[in-house]
FITIMI-774470 format. One record per residue (C-alpha): residue number from 1; x, y, z. Coordinates in pm, whole numbers, plus 50000, padded with zeros to 5 digits. Each point is the difference from the previous one (the first is absolute). Layout:
BEGIN
<NUM, <X, Y, Z>>
...
This chain:
BEGIN
<1, <53069, 86168, 52767>>
<2, <50249, 49748, 49855>>
<3, <50369, 50058, 50058>>
<4, <50180, 50064, 49673>>
<5, <50341, 49854, 49923>>
<6, <50161, 50263, 49777>>
<7, <50272, 49932, 49744>>
<8, <50143, 50347, 49932>>
<9, <50190, 50132, 49701>>
<10, <50214, 50308, 49958>>
<11, <49843, 50109, 49669>>
<12, <49627, 49934, 50028>>
<13, <49780, 50052, 49695>>
<14, <49687, 49835, 50142>>
<15, <49877, 49800, 50298>>
<16, <49845, 49654, 50015>>
<17, <49829, 49801, 50275>>
<18, <49992, 49625, 49936>>
<19, <49758, 49756, 50160>>
<20, <50097, 49637, 50047>>
<21, <49827, 49688, 49870>>
<22, <49768, 49778, 50201>>
<23, <50256, 49741, 50102>>
<24, <50288, 50211, 50132>>
<25, <50056, 50340, 50157>>
<26, <50220, 50293, 49917>>
<27, <50317, 49816, 50107>>
<28, <49968, 49736, 49727>>
<29, <50291, 49983, 49753>>
<30, <49778, 50117, 49715>>
<31, <49891, 50311, 50188>>
<32, <50338, 50098, 50140>>
<33, <50187, 49944, 49674>>
<34, <49736, 50193, 49805>>
<35, <50003, 50292, 50241>>
<36, <50380, 50021, 49997>>
<37, <50018, 49977, 49621>>
<38, <49746, 50276, 49952>>
<39, <50174, 50224, 50255>>
<40, <50326, 49949, 49813>>
<41, <49821, 50132, 49690>>
<42, <49885, 50323, 50161>>
<43, <49660, 49896, 50141>>
<44, <49974, 50046, 50376>>
<45, <49809, 49685, 50095>>
<46, <49814, 49884, 50308>>
<47, <49843, 49672, 50108>>
<48, <49765, 49909, 50282>>
<49, <49823, 49699, 50149>>
<50, <49627, 49947, 49988>>
<51, <49845, 49948, 50347>>
<52, <49980, 49620, 49977>>
<53, <50375, 49978, 49938>>
<54, <50074, 50233, 50292>>
<55, <49778, 49779, 50216>>
<56, <50182, 49689, 49869>>
<57, <49689, 49851, 49846>>
<58, <50006, 49803, 49675>>
<59, <49658, 50088, 49863>>
<60, <49967, 50346, 49842>>
<61, <49767, 50254, 50157>>
<62, <49659, 50075, 49841>>
<63, <50013, 50238, 49704>>
<64, <49877, 50307, 50194>>
<65, <50283, 49957, 50251>>
<66, <50259, 49956, 49726>>
<67, <49871, 50304, 49812>>
<68, <50009, 50213, 50315>>
<69, <50360, 49890, 50057>>
<70, <50079, 50132, 49652>>
<71, <49833, 50333, 50073>>
<72, <50197, 50025, 50323>>
<73, <50324, 49914, 49819>>
<74, <49938, 50275, 49744>>
<75, <49934, 50249, 50280>>
<76, <50319, 49894, 50178>>
<77, <50200, 50039, 49678>>
<78, <49874, 50354, 49945>>
<79, <50107, 50088, 50355>>
<80, <50348, 49845, 49968>>
<81, <50286, 50245, 49931>>
<82, <50157, 49771, 49739>>
<83, <49687, 50023, 49784>>
<84, <49948, 50374, 50024>>
<85, <49943, 50173, 49666>>
<86, <50007, 49679, 49797>>
<87, <49722, 49848, 49788>>
<88, <49878, 49692, 50187>>
<89, <49930, 49668, 49831>>
<90, <49864, 49688, 50168>>
<91, <49972, 49635, 49907>>
<92, <50168, 49676, 50083>>
<93, <50031, 49627, 49968>>
<94, <49683, 49806, 49916>>
<95, <49748, 50066, 50280>>
<96, <50182, 50315, 50106>>
<97, <49948, 50148, 49656>>
<98, <49642, 49880, 49972>>
<99, <49899, 50156, 50332>>
<100, <50178, 50320, 49899>>
<101, <49783, 50006, 49688>>
<102, <49683, 49948, 50204>>
<103, <50091, 50287, 50231>>
<104, <50079, 50220, 49699>>
<105, <49674, 49908, 49827>>
<106, <49804, 50112, 50306>>
<107, <50141, 50350, 49945>>
<108, <50159, 50261, 50220>>
<109, <50356, 49867, 50000>>
<110, <50260, 50270, 49923>>
<111, <50215, 49790, 49766>>
<112, <50159, 50045, 49658>>
<113, <49959, 49643, 49875>>
<114, <50023, 49627, 50069>>
<115, <50259, 49731, 49929>>
<116, <49886, 49637, 50009>>
<117, <50267, 49732, 50034>>
<118, <49799, 49695, 49894>>
<119, <49635, 50101, 50017>>
<120, <49783, 49710, 50127>>
<121, <49726, 50023, 49740>>
<122, <49842, 49671, 50110>>
<123, <50084, 49696, 50216>>
<124, <50211, 49733, 49825>>
<125, <49784, 49776, 49787>>
<126, <49692, 50223, 50047>>
<127, <50017, 50257, 49718>>
<128, <49634, 50094, 50038>>
<129, <50045, 50120, 50361>>
<130, <50121, 50340, 49888>>
<131, <50137, 50276, 50222>>
<132, <49977, 50282, 49751>>
<133, <49655, 50156, 50039>>
<134, <50135, 50298, 50193>>
<135, <50297, 50075, 49773>>
<136, <49814, 50226, 49751>>
<137, <49920, 50235, 50291>>
<138, <50368, 50085, 50050>>
<139, <50087, 50337, 49848>>
<140, <50380, 50008, 50050>>
<141, <50257, 49821, 49775>>
<142, <50065, 49631, 50061>>
<143, <50285, 49769, 49907>>
<144, <49942, 49625, 49996>>
<145, <50316, 49788, 50014>>
<146, <49877, 49653, 49910>>
<147, <50159, 49667, 49908>>
<148, <49887, 49804, 49698>>
<149, <49974, 49683, 50217>>
<150, <49831, 50159, 50301>>
<151, <49726, 49760, 50122>>
<152, <49825, 50294, 50169>>
<153, <49957, 50170, 49663>>
<154, <50231, 50005, 49701>>
<155, <50137, 50307, 49828>>
<156, <49761, 49927, 49714>>
<157, <49702, 50005, 50237>>
<158, <50115, 50335, 50135>>
<159, <50048, 50133, 49646>>
<160, <49636, 49921, 49927>>
<161, <49902, 50226, 50292>>
<162, <50191, 50307, 49888>>
<163, <49739, 50150, 49762>>
<164, <49758, 50024, 50295>>
<165, <50248, 50183, 50222>>
<166, <50121, 50358, 50009>>
<167, <50373, 50055, 49960>>
<168, <50094, 49635, 50054>>
<169, <50323, 49848, 49867>>
<170, <50134, 49645, 49991>>
<171, <50357, 49878, 50036>>
<172, <50008, 49636, 49896>>
<173, <50251, 49767, 50164>>
<174, <50059, 49726, 49743>>
<175, <49996, 49658, 50167>>
<176, <49937, 50154, 50341>>
<177, <49780, 49841, 50266>>
<178, <49820, 50183, 50283>>
<179, <50332, 50100, 50156>>
<180, <50164, 50062, 49659>>
<181, <50212, 49688, 50012>>
<182, <50089, 49886, 49649>>
<183, <50115, 49658, 49871>>
<184, <50367, 49939, 50071>>
<185, <50080, 49879, 49651>>
<186, <49986, 50205, 49686>>
<187, <49856, 50316, 50151>>
<188, <50110, 50333, 50138>>
<189, <50221, 49976, 50311>>
<190, <49793, 50048, 50315>>
<191, <50203, 50299, 50117>>
<192, <49940, 50172, 49667>>
<193, <49628, 49931, 50025>>
<194, <49978, 50189, 50328>>
<195, <50226, 50280, 49879>>
<196, <49767, 50050, 49704>>
<197, <49695, 50003, 50228>>
<198, <50145, 50262, 50231>>
<199, <50123, 50213, 49710>>
<200, <49654, 49994, 49842>>
<201, <49828, 50088, 50328>>
<202, <50233, 50296, 50048>>
<203, <49947, 50113, 49641>>
<204, <49623, 49991, 50057>>
<205, <50020, 50208, 50318>>
<206, <50248, 50248, 49854>>
<207, <49786, 50050, 49691>>
<208, <49677, 50065, 50184>>
<209, <50178, 50216, 50257>>
<210, <50148, 50207, 49718>>
<211, <50356, 49945, 50126>>
């Protein structure tokens, strides 16, 4: 079972477990800053490493191993005192969110919803290699946070998916790439971009948790 790193909060309204992207583990700046920001907003948040990161390998594990790691992380969260009595959401950065969706689509996960921080809809430059076939099987609410310049799938591409999905919402990051970085000139300040992302994610979880 993966070891959770928990970012507690004194006034929890919901709980969230975030999975990392393919290229970096839970200690990456994106993951730690996101977890802290969400905890500051009343979401007790946890992160974990997939097995290949714990083993210090560069190549991600096969999908069944990654999905089992997600199931184990959800089980660990439900057993953790900081998460007790709270609706549990899962998701994450790029691959972490995609594998969370695959585990959720398989059924049996006791979760309240999913939050995707840059869903990798397809590899860059290969828009026909879609990773969305399983998404209509998910029955809990989903929030896609997606940049308009994301080479793994733009916000517009995600918007086209929404009619096929149940309870799915999109938060568009204007000018954002796969990590939500926006052009330095003429756009929204980067700090504000991330503040808006975290605020929207918290709003989504609060709404569906009825809190």
